[in-house]
Each structure stands twice: as structure tokens, then as C-alpha cells.
C-alpha positions in Angstrom: -67.7 -48.2 -146.8 -66.6 -51.8 -147.9 -68.5 -54.6 -147.1 -66.9 -57.3 -144.7 -65.8 -60.4 -146.7 -67.5 -62.7 -144.7 -70.9 -60.5 -145.6 -73.7 -62.7 -146.9 -75.9 -61.7 -149.4 -79.6 -61.1 -147.8 -81.2 -63.6 -150.0 -78.8 -66.7 -148.7 -81.0 -66.2 -145.2 -83.8 -68.6 -146.7 -81.4 -71.3 -147.2 -81.7 -74.2 -144.8 -80.5 -77.5 -145.1 -83.1 -80.2 -146.0 -84.5 -82.3 -143.6 -83.8 -85.4 -145.2 -80.1 -84.7 -145.8 -79.6 -83.5 -142.4 -81.0 -86.9 -140.9 -78.9 -88.6 -143.2 -75.6 -87.0 -141.7 -76.9 -87.9 -138.1 -77.8 -91.7 -138.9 -74.2 -91.7 -140.9 -72.2 -90.3 -137.9 -74.1 -92.9 -135.3 -73.2 -95.8 -137.9 -69.8 -94.6 -138.0 -69.7 -95.2 -134.3 -70.9 -99.0 -134.9 -74.3 -98.5 -134.4 -76.9 -99.8 -136.7 -79.4 -97.7 -138.2 -82.4 -98.4 -139.9 -83.1 -95.8 -143.1 -86.6 -94.7 -143.7 -85.4 -91.1 -144.5 -83.9 -90.3 -147.8 -86.5 -90.2 -150.8 -84.8 -92.8 -153.3 -85.7 -96.4 -154.1 -83.7 -99.0 -153.3 -83.3 -101.0 -155.9 -80.5 -100.2 -158.7 -80.8 -98.3 -161.7 -82.2 -100.9 -164.6 -79.7 -102.8 -166.2 -80.4 -101.8 -169.7 -80.1 -98.0 -168.8 -77.3 -98.4 -166.9 -75.4 -100.2 -169.7 -76.4 -97.3 -172.3 -74.5 -95.1 -170.0 -71.9 -96.9 -170.2 -71.6 -97.8 -173.5 -71.9 -93.7 -174.2 -69.3 -93.0 -172.2 -67.1 -95.8 -173.8 -68.0 -94.4 -177.2 -66.6 -91.1 -176.1 -70.4 -89.5 -175.9 -68.6 -87.1 -172.7 -69.0 -83.7 -174.9 -70.7 -80.8 -174.5 -74.5 -80.6 -175.9 -77.3 -78.0 -175.8 -78.3 -76.3 -173.1 -81.7 -77.1 -173.4 -80.7 -81.0 -173.8 -80.4 -83.6 -176.8 -82.3 -83.3 -179.5 -83.3 -87.1 -179.3 -84.2 -86.8 -175.7 -86.0 -83.7 -175.9 -88.3 -85.5 -178.8 -88.4 -88.8 -176.6 -89.6 -86.7 -173.5 -92.2 -85.1 -175.8 -93.8 -88.2 -177.2 -93.9 -89.4 -173.8 -95.7 -86.7 -172.4 -98.2 -86.7 -175.5 -99.1 -90.0 -174.6 -99.6 -89.5 -171.1 -101.3 -85.9 -171.4 -103.3 -86.4 -174.6 -102.0 -82.9 -175.8 -99.6 -82.0 -178.6 -96.0 -81.3 -177.5 -93.3 -79.8 -179.2 -89.7 -80.5 -178.3 -89.1 -77.1 -178.2 -90.9 -77.2 -175.1 -88.7 -79.2 -173.0 -86.1 -78.3 -171.8 -83.6 -81.2 -169.5 -81.7 -80.1 -166.5 -79.3 -82.0 -164.0 -82.4 -83.3 -161.9 -85.7 -82.2 -161.4 -84.4 -79.4 -159.2 -83.2 -76.6 -161.3 -86.0 -76.9 -163.4 -88.1 -75.9 -160.5 -85.7 -72.9 -159.5 -85.1 -71.2 -163.1 -88.8 -70.7 -164.0 -89.8 -69.3 -160.4 -86.5 -67.1 -161.6 -87.5 -66.2 -164.9 -91.6 -65.5 -163.7 -91.0 -63.9 -160.4 -90.6 -60.6 -159.2 -90.4 -59.3 -155.3 -93.7 -58.6 -154.0 -95.5 -61.9 -156.0 -97.3 -64.2 -154.3 -96.9 -68.1 -154.7 -99.1 -70.4 -153.1 -97.6 -74.0 -152.4 -98.6 -76.7 -150.3 -97.6 -77.3 -146.5 -96.5 -79.8 -145.7 -94.8 -80.2 -149.0 -90.9 -80.4 -150.7 -88.8 -77.9 -148.7 -87.0 -76.3 -151.7 -90.4 -74.8 -152.7 -90.7 -72.3 -150.2 -86.6 -71.6 -150.1 -86.9 -70.7 -154.1 -90.0 -68.3 -153.4 -88.1 -66.8 -150.7 -85.1 -66.1 -152.6 -86.7 -64.5 -155.5 -88.1 -62.5 -153.1 -91.7 -63.2 -153.8 -94.4 -63.7 -150.8 -95.4 -67.7 -149.9 -98.5 -68.5 -149.3 -98.7 -71.7 -147.4 -102.0 -73.8 -148.2 -102.6 -76.5 -145.3 -103.4 -80.3 -146.7 -106.5 -81.7 -145.1 -105.7 -85.4 -143.2 -109.4 -85.7 -143.8 -109.0 -85.3 -147.7 -105.7 -87.2 -147.9 -103.5 -84.9 -147.7 -105.2 -82.6 -150.4 -105.5 -79.1 -150.6 -107.7 -77.4 -148.1 -109.7 -75.4 -150.9 -111.5 -73.0 -148.7 -108.4 -71.5 -147.9 -106.6 -72.2 -151.2 -109.7 -69.4 -152.6 -109.6 -67.3 -149.4 -105.7 -66.7 -150.2 -106.1 -66.1 -153.8 -105.3 -61.9 -154.3 -104.7 -60.0 -157.6 -101.0 -60.5 -156.5 -100.8 -64.2 -156.9 -98.6 -65.3 -159.8 -98.1 -68.7 -159.2 -99.5 -71.9 -157.6 -97.0 -74.9 -157.0 -98.8 -78.6 -156.9 -97.6 -81.9 -156.1 -99.7 -84.9 -156.9 -98.4 -88.0 -155.9 -96.9 -85.5 -153.1 -93.9 -85.7 -151.0 -94.5 -86.1 -147.9 -97.8 -87.4 -147.9 -98.1 -89.6 -150.7 -101.7 -87.9 -151.3 -103.2 -87.4 -155.1 -105.2 -84.3 -155.6 -108.5 -85.5 -156.9 -109.4 -84.6 -160.3 -112.0 -82.5 -159.3 -109.8 -80.2 -157.0 -107.3 -79.9 -160.3 -110.2 -79.0 -162.0 -111.2 -76.0 -159.8 -107.4 -75.0 -159.3 -107.3 -74.9 -163.6 -110.5 -72.4 -163.8 -108.9 -70.2 -161.2 -105.8 -70.4 -163.0 -107.7 -68.8 -166.3 -109.9 -66.4 -164.2 -107.2 -65.0 -162.0 -104.4 -65.5 -164.4 -101.5 -67.0 -162.4 -99.2 -69.4 -163.6 -99.3 -73.6 -162.1 -96.0 -74.8 -161.6 -96.7 -78.8 -161.4 -94.0 -81.3 -159.8 -95.3 -84.4 -161.0 -91.7 -86.6 -160.2 -94.0 -89.2 -158.9 -96.4 -89.7 -161.6 -95.3 -93.1 -162.6 -96.0 -94.1 -158.8 -99.8 -94.3 -158.3 -101.5 -97.0 -156.9 -105.0 -96.4 -158.1 -104.7 -98.6 -161.4 -105.1 -95.7 -163.8 -102.9 -92.8 -165.1 -103.2 -89.7 -163.2 -104.3 -86.8 -164.6 -101.9 -83.9 -165.3 -103.6 -80.0 -164.6 -101.9 -79.5 -167.8 -104.3 -81.5 -169.8 -107.2 -79.5 -168.9 -108.5 -76.7 -171.7 -106.4 -73.5 -171.7 -103.8 -75.0 -169.0 -100.7 -75.9 -171.4 -100.1 -72.1 -172.0 -99.8 -71.7 -168.3 -98.4 -74.5 -167.1 -94.8 -75.7 -166.1 -95.1 -79.0 -166.0 -91.9 -80.6 -164.1 -90.8 -84.5 -164.0 -87.7 -86.8 -163.9 -85.9 -89.9 -164.2 -84.8 -90.5 -160.6 -87.7 -92.2 -159.1 -89.6 -94.0 -161.6 -86.3 -95.4 -162.9 -83.5 -95.4 -159.7 -81.4 -93.1 -161.4 -81.1 -90.2 -158.4 -77.5 -89.9 -158.8 -77.5 -89.5 -162.8 -79.2 -86.4 -161.7 -81.3 -86.3 -164.9 -85.1 -84.4 -165.0 -87.1 -81.9 -167.6 -89.8 -79.6 -167.7 -92.5 -79.1 -170.4 -93.6 -75.1 -170.6 -94.4 -72.9 -173.2 -91.8 -71.8 -175.7 -91.2 -68.9 -174.9 -90.5 -69.3 -171.4 -88.3 -72.5 -172.3 -85.9 -70.2 -174.4 -85.3 -68.4 -171.2 -84.9 -71.1 -168.9 -82.6 -72.4 -171.2 -80.1 -69.2 -171.2 -80.5 -69.4 -167.2 -78.9 -73.2 -167.6 -76.4 -71.8 -170.0 -75.3 -69.1 -167.4 -75.4 -71.8 -164.4 -75.0 -75.5 -165.3 -74.1 -75.2 -168.9 -75.7 -78.3 -169.9 -76.6 -82.0 -168.4 -74.1 -84.7 -168.7 -74.2 -85.9 -172.5 -74.3 -89.8 -171.3 -77.0 -89.4 -168.8 -79.3 -87.7 -171.4 -78.6 -91.0 -173.5 -79.3 -93.4 -170.6 -82.6 -91.4 -170.1 -83.4 -92.0 -174.0 -83.2 -95.6 -173.5 -85.2 -95.3 -170.0 -88.0 -93.9 -171.8 -87.8 -96.2 -175.2 -86.7 -99.4 -173.6 -88.5 -101.7 -171.5 -91.1 -100.4 -168.7 -91.7 -103.8 -167.4 -89.5 -102.7 -164.7 -91.4 -99.9 -163.4 -94.7 -101.7 -163.4 -93.0 -104.3 -161.4 -91.2 -102.2 -159.0 -94.5 -100.2 -158.6 -96.1 -103.5 -157.2 -93.3 -104.0 -154.6 -93.8 -100.5 -153.3 -97.6 -101.3 -153.1 -96.9 -104.4 -151.1 -94.6 -102.2 -148.9 -97.3 -99.4 -148.5 -99.9 -101.7 -147.3 -97.8 -103.4 -144.8 -96.2 -100.5 -143.2 -99.7 -98.7 -143.0 -101.1 -102.0 -141.5 -98.1 -102.1 -139.2 -98.1 -98.3 -137.7 -101.9 -98.4 -137.6 -101.4 -101.1 -134.9 -98.8 -99.0 -133.0 -100.8 -97.3 -129.9 -100.7 -93.5 -130.4 -100.3 -93.8 -134.1 -102.8 -93.3 -136.8 -102.0 -93.5 -141.1 -104.1 -92.6 -143.8 -103.3 -95.0 -146.8 -101.4 -92.6 -149.6 -102.6 -93.2 -153.0 -98.7 -92.5 -154.4 -95.2 -92.0 -154.0 -93.4 -93.9 -151.7 -93.9 -92.1 -148.8 -96.3 -92.3 -145.3 -97.2 -89.3 -143.0 -98.6 -90.9 -139.7 -100.5 -88.7 -137.6 -98.3 -89.0 -134.0 -100.0 -85.9 -132.2 -101.3 -88.1 -129.3 -97.8 -88.4 -128.0 -97.8 -84.9 -127.1 -94.2 -84.0 -128.4 -93.1 -81.9 -130.8 -92.6 -84.0 -134.0 -88.7 -83.2 -133.8 -88.2 -84.3 -130.4 -90.3 -87.2 -131.2 -87.9 -88.3 -134.7 -84.5 -88.0 -133.1 -85.8 -89.9 -129.8 -86.9 -92.7 -132.1 -83.5 -92.3 -133.8 -81.5 -92.4 -130.6 -83.5 -95.2 -128.9 -84.6 -97.0 -131.7 -81.9 -96.5 -134.5 -84.8 -95.9 -136.9 -83.8 -93.0 -139.2 -87.4 -91.0 -140.3 -88.2 -87.3 -140.4 -90.2 -85.1 -138.6 -93.2 -83.4 -140.6 -91.8 -80.0 -139.9 -89.2 -80.9 -142.0 -91.8 -80.0 -144.4 -93.4 -77.1 -143.1 -95.4 -75.9 -139.7 -98.6 -77.9 -141.2 -96.3 -80.9 -140.9 -96.3 -80.6 -137.1 -97.7 -83.7 -135.2 -96.5 -86.0 -138.1 -93.8 -87.9 -139.0 -92.7 -89.2 -142.6 -91.1 -92.5 -143.2 -90.3 -93.3 -146.8 -90.6 -97.3 -147.3 -88.1 -97.9 -150.2 -86.6 -100.4 -148.2 -87.1 -104.0 -147.6 -90.3 -105.5 -145.8 -87.8 -107.2 -143.6 -86.2 -103.5 -142.5 -89.4 -102.0 -142.4 -90.8 -104.8 -139.8 -88.2 -104.5 -137.9 -88.3 -100.7 -137.7 -91.8 -100.9 -136.4 -90.5 -103.3 -134.0 -88.3 -100.7 -132.7 -90.6 -97.6 -133.0 -93.5 -99.4 -131.2 -91.1 -100.6 -128.4 -90.0 -97.1 -128.2 -93.0 -95.3 -128.4 -94.7 -97.5 -125.6 -92.6 -96.1 -122.9 -93.5 -92.4 -123.7 
């Protein structure tokens, strides 16, 4: 018997809208009706791509650099990434271990496709970036959420982590600094995860897209730097957050060469390659001046301090000081309402668009996520509006 044309494969049941885009759409509809909305939902820098990077992209287009490239990326860009990561991690890296993609998301998706079999278990953070669980489910693997503990500045609950390890654990996903919490995994916890990887023989997928946005003054250590981890780690990063290149769609991953070859084939048969002029802009981003990265990180730090202080002055809210990214994750459980109900109430009544913690997993209940990639003036106005609305609850 033939299937109906409207039949969808079972794997599509695991596809859900990403919360940030859903709320952005709701806010857009309200704005189209004349409502003023303050946007604290979408995770992208509010400043423009650095001028030297934009000019490099424009020059590439003007000079006809608009053709296909190797699916794994332009050699010069892969070499520049390898050099940058060698400096950051302290381990020898070959450009053949680097794969470039149209954004970082394909480089989360394709390594999991290459490595996971149905029934494999994958540990991931909850609350965490929503694509992790969706990809695990699509691959037919078993998602194993590990709660992030507020009292540990939203690092893994390591007791639960070790309880959940089994012979079927194939991969552990970590994200530091974290979306949605801004938390950073302490180096001692990274060491314990690395030791467990060697003992239990699982892969680590380390999402380091916010690696340049930490506020402790030191370079964050990657788990790939620990002994033996270069052969079992996929380090994913990109240009979107550091260089305000969200729309350019440019990401990369470092992985063992054998896996890089398979991921390149998956890119070949899906996207073909990443836009050539985008890659050339990426070369300029890495090789050009880095002072603007430091400058905007200092701007984000000021906003972080301001919004955390402001949130903690609102009765019923408690907010820890995040150490990275550009998000805060305040605890709003005292209001006795579901996070989604509270987020929608704030959007409708205050005109402030933020996200419920449950957009990032079931352990996000009782929290909201606010992105402080907006001006201090907008943040101050948003806090005033939020306080006014919550005072009435």
C-alpha cells in the first residue's frame, strides 16, 4: 500500500521551532501593529560586522570570488583556523583536521550523523542549546540530559553526570561559555569529563562558539587541550558571535582527520560548500586586527554588570553573575507561574521580548533568559517595564 503524499518520516517528529525565532516572530507581529518592543530574545551582537571584514567580503565579490570551493573550505582559511586554534589550545593542529561550514550548526549536526547509531546514548546539558536534543533524536540516539546547577554557576551536576554514564554512552556534549546561562565549566570539571572520556571511551563534542566572550580575563581552556583528548574531541566554533557575523553563516570544527573526511562528504552531499566570499571575509577576521573583539567584550561586560544588578533589585528575582556569552538566566520561580506563561505575560504587558527557560529544556523551568546584546538605554527601559509588570503579580 502506497503511503500518502502528506506522510512525514518519523524522524521529523523531533523537529520543533527554536524558541528565540518563535518569540522573535511573535514580537514582529506586534511591531507590525505599531507596538514598541524591546528585544532581549535573539542571541546576536547588536553591532555591525567589523568594517575590515565587510570590506574583505565586498572585495571578494567585486573581484569575482563567487565560485565553488572545496566542501571542507578554502585552504587558506583552514590554515588560518588551524593556526588560531593551535595558539589557543596549545596542541599541534593540521589544516586537514579543520572543516568549514555555513554556520556552526551543520558542524554540530554532521559529526553526530557520522558517529551516532540508534540506541547510542548522548549526554547533553539541560538547560542547553535546543538543537542538541533535536539532533540526537533525529539520529535515533538516546538523549540523556544532565541538569546545570545554579549554585555551581550553571555547570554540570557532576554527581548526576557520573550516574548517567553507561557502556552505551557514545558522546558527551558540552557548551562553555553556555547558551542560555552564560556559565563556564570549571577546569576541574573539564578534567573529570576528560578522564571519564578516556576511561569509558566516548566522544566529546565541545561547542565553543562563545569562547572569546568570557569575562574573567583569562583564555578559557578547551577540553581538547587535556592529554589524550585530541583524538576524541570535536571542537565547534565560528565567527557569528565574536565578529558579529551571524548572517554571513560561517563556522568551523576541529576533529580527527578520519572524521573530518566523513564530515566533508556529508557537506558535499548537502550544502556543497560554504560561500567563497564569506570564507575570504573569515580569513580577514582571523588575520586582521583583534582590538575590536576586546573592545566589544568590554561593552558586553558593562551591560552584564548593569542587567544583573538591575534584575536583582526586582522583588522576586534572583540572578547570578554569568562569566561568559551575553545571556543572563534569572531565577523567577518565586512568582509561581510557568516560565512560558511569565515570558508571554512580560511580552504582552511590558513589550519586552525575552525567552522562557523551558525553551532550553525541562530543567529551565523557573528561569527566564535575557540576551543583553542591546544598548544600556534599552536594557534600563526593559528592566523598568519588567519591574512594573511583575510588581502586579
